[in-house]
C-alpha positions as CSV (number, residue, x, y, z in Angstrom):
1,M,-0.2,0.1,-0.1
2,F,1.4,3.6,-1.0
3,I,2.2,5.5,1.9
4,S,2.5,9.4,1.8
5,R,5.5,10.7,3.3
6,H,6.0,14.3,3.7
7,L,9.1,16.6,3.4
8,A,9.4,18.9,6.2
9,D,12.0,21.9,6.9
10,H,13.8,21.8,10.4
11,N,15.5,24.7,10.0
12,V,18.9,22.7,10.1
13,D,21.8,22.7,7.5
14,P,20.9,19.8,5.0
15,L,23.5,17.7,3.8
16,P,24.5,18.0,0.3
17,L,22.8,15.6,-1.6
18,T,24.9,12.8,-3.5
19,W,24.3,9.8,-5.6
20,E,25.0,7.5,-2.5
21,R,22.5,9.5,0.1
22,A,20.0,9.6,-2.8
23,F,19.6,5.7,-2.5
24,Q,18.5,6.2,1.2
25,L,16.2,9.2,0.4
26,Y,14.5,7.2,-2.6
27,E,14.2,4.1,0.0
28,F,12.5,6.0,2.6
29,Y,10.2,8.6,0.3
30,G,9.6,6.3,-2.4
31,P,6.4,4.4,-2.6
32,D,5.9,0.6,-1.4
33,R,4.3,-0.3,-5.0
34,L,4.5,1.5,-8.2
35,P,1.8,2.7,-9.8
36,E,0.3,1.2,-13.0
37,F,-0.7,2.4,-16.4
38,N,-4.3,2.1,-15.4
39,S,-4.2,3.0,-11.6
40,Y,-5.9,6.2,-10.2
41,K,-4.2,9.4,-10.1
42,N,-3.8,9.3,-6.4
43,A,-1.4,6.4,-6.6
44,S,1.1,8.3,-8.5
45,I,4.1,10.3,-6.4
46,S,3.4,13.8,-4.8
47,A,4.7,16.9,-6.7
48,D,7.2,17.5,-3.9
49,L,8.7,13.8,-4.9
50,E,8.9,14.1,-8.2
51,Q,11.1,17.2,-7.6
52,L,13.2,15.3,-5.3
53,L,13.5,12.4,-7.9
54,K,14.5,14.9,-10.3
55,R,17.0,16.2,-8.2
56,I,18.3,12.5,-7.8
57,I,18.7,11.8,-11.5
58,A,20.6,14.7,-12.0
59,L,23.5,12.9,-10.3
60,V,23.4,10.0,-12.4
61,P,26.6,9.0,-13.1
62,P,27.5,9.1,-16.6
63,E,28.5,5.2,-16.8
64,C,24.8,4.4,-16.4
65,A,22.7,7.4,-17.5
66,P,20.3,6.1,-19.8
67,Q,20.6,9.1,-21.9
68,H,23.4,7.7,-23.9
69,H,21.5,4.4,-24.8
70,L,18.2,6.4,-26.0
71,P,18.9,6.3,-29.9
72,K,18.8,2.2,-29.3
73,I,15.2,2.4,-27.7
74,M,14.0,5.0,-30.2
75,D,15.5,3.2,-33.1
76,F,12.9,0.2,-32.0
77,I,10.2,2.7,-31.2
78,H,10.5,4.3,-34.6
79,G,10.3,1.1,-36.4
80,K,14.0,1.0,-37.3
81,T,14.7,-2.5,-36.0
82,D,12.7,-5.6,-34.7
83,R,15.1,-6.0,-31.9
84,C,14.4,-4.3,-28.5
85,P,17.9,-3.3,-27.0
86,D,18.9,-5.6,-23.8
87,P,18.5,-3.5,-20.4
88,I,21.8,-1.2,-19.4
89,E,23.5,-1.6,-15.8
90,F,21.1,0.3,-13.0
91,P,21.5,0.4,-9.6
92,N,18.5,-1.6,-8.5
93,K,17.3,0.4,-5.6
94,V,16.3,3.0,-7.7
95,R,15.4,1.3,-11.0
96,A,12.1,2.7,-11.3
97,I,13.0,6.3,-10.6
98,Y,12.6,7.5,-14.3
99,Y,9.1,5.4,-14.3
100,L,7.8,7.2,-11.4
101,I,8.4,10.4,-12.9
102,G,7.1,9.6,-16.3
103,D,3.7,8.2,-14.3
104,F,3.5,11.2,-12.9
105,Y,3.1,13.5,-15.4
106,F,1.0,10.5,-17.2
107,K,-1.4,11.1,-14.6
108,Q,-1.6,14.8,-14.8
109,R,-2.0,14.2,-18.6
110,E,1.1,16.0,-19.5
111,F,1.9,13.7,-22.3
112,G,4.6,15.6,-23.8
113,G,6.6,16.0,-20.4
114,C,5.9,11.9,-19.8
115,I,7.2,10.4,-23.1
116,K,11.0,11.0,-22.3
117,Y,11.0,10.0,-18.8
118,F,9.2,6.3,-20.3
119,Q,11.9,6.2,-22.6
120,M,14.5,6.2,-20.5
121,D,13.1,4.2,-18.4
122,L,12.9,1.5,-20.9
123,C,16.8,1.7,-21.3
124,I,16.9,0.2,-17.5
125,N,13.9,-2.1,-17.7
126,P,13.1,-3.0,-21.5
127,L,10.1,-5.5,-20.1
128,R,8.5,-3.1,-18.3
129,L,4.5,-3.5,-19.7
130,D,3.4,-0.1,-18.0
131,S,6.1,2.1,-19.7
132,W,5.5,0.6,-23.5
133,A,1.5,0.7,-22.2
134,C,1.7,4.5,-21.1
135,L,4.1,5.4,-24.2
136,G,1.3,4.0,-26.5
137,L,-1.2,5.7,-24.7
138,S,0.5,9.3,-25.0
139,Y,1.2,9.0,-28.7
140,A,-2.4,8.1,-29.4
141,A,-3.7,11.0,-26.7
142,Q,-1.5,13.6,-28.6
143,L,-2.7,12.6,-32.1
144,D,-6.3,12.5,-30.5
145,S,-5.6,16.2,-29.2
146,K,-4.7,17.2,-32.7
147,L,-7.8,15.5,-34.2
148,N,-10.0,16.8,-31.6
149,Y,-8.9,20.6,-31.5
150,C,-9.1,20.6,-35.4
151,E,-5.5,21.4,-35.7
152,K,-3.3,20.9,-38.8
153,F,-0.4,18.3,-39.0
154,K,2.4,19.4,-40.7
155,S,2.1,16.9,-43.0
156,E,0.3,13.4,-43.4
157,T,4.0,11.9,-42.3
158,E,3.6,13.6,-38.9
159,F,0.2,11.9,-38.1
160,L,1.5,8.1,-39.6
161,D,4.8,8.4,-38.0
162,K,3.5,9.1,-34.6
163,A,0.4,6.4,-35.3
164,K,3.4,4.2,-36.1
165,Y,5.3,5.0,-32.6
166,A,1.9,4.3,-30.8
167,S,1.3,1.1,-32.7
168,I,4.7,-0.5,-31.6
169,C,4.4,0.4,-27.8
170,F,0.8,-0.9,-28.0
171,N,1.8,-4.3,-29.4
172,K,5.3,-4.6,-27.2
173,A,3.1,-3.8,-24.3
174,L,0.7,-6.8,-25.1
175,T,3.3,-9.1,-26.1
176,I,4.8,-8.7,-22.8
177,S,1.5,-9.5,-21.2
178,P,-1.7,-10.2,-23.1
179,D,-3.8,-9.7,-20.3
180,P,-5.0,-6.2,-19.6
181,L,-8.3,-6.2,-21.2
182,M,-8.1,-2.4,-20.6
183,L,-5.3,-1.7,-23.0
184,W,-6.7,-4.0,-25.4
185,I,-9.8,-1.6,-25.7
186,E,-7.4,1.5,-26.0
187,C,-5.2,-0.2,-28.6
188,G,-8.4,-1.1,-30.8
189,T,-9.8,2.6,-30.3
190,F,-6.7,3.8,-31.6
191,Q,-6.4,1.7,-34.6
192,Y,-10.0,2.8,-35.3
193,T,-9.1,6.4,-35.3
194,V,-6.0,5.8,-37.3
195,H,-8.1,4.3,-40.1
196,S,-11.0,7.0,-39.9
197,Y,-8.2,9.5,-40.5
198,C,-6.4,7.6,-43.3
199,S,-10.1,7.5,-45.0
200,R,-10.9,10.8,-44.8
201,I,-7.4,11.6,-46.5
202,L,-7.8,9.1,-49.3
203,K,-11.7,10.4,-49.7
204,Y,-10.3,13.8,-49.8
205,E,-7.6,13.4,-52.3
206,S,-9.7,11.1,-54.5
207,E,-12.5,14.0,-54.7
208,N,-9.8,16.9,-55.6
209,L,-8.3,14.8,-58.4
210,S,-11.8,14.1,-59.6
211,M,-12.3,17.9,-59.8
212,E,-8.9,18.7,-61.1
213,K,-9.9,16.0,-64.1
């Protein structure tokens, strides 16, 4: 069960935060159970803890920083390779730190902010169902937002590329575990949205071609 722990100011000079001390802080303030892609917002970390975790990841040593391995994950998400990369070496005590920050933004519906944290989590935990699910849902939500507000895409390629990223993430999540019914529903809804958009584009281009003739 998640226990909320609050930071308090005791008017004493704080010890400088180091990578080693960060493990103790994470162990004390971190949740006992990780939130899931479909869990309620109150299961996520607090805004105060999100700020603390961002201070901690700023201390990650270069030799285990996931940023250096992002291109491999991005190649998989972008469909440039069929092979999902192996996990990088990262301290077990804080293996979920990027996921927790990503989940915080995801539950706030800040999809642009959460995506990069889920991608970095997948460098460490490439078999985490929830990161793949949240990535798929985030890409799909970005497309839905543009369609619902009638915002123009820069090109059809912009739509199709992001649709491909979402589809790859959904497929990877459901390959890891085919059990989550909600994820199948979300994936099916997304596929219908993509099909409808493509059908409208084809119809529009067909009508324009007929008028030009």
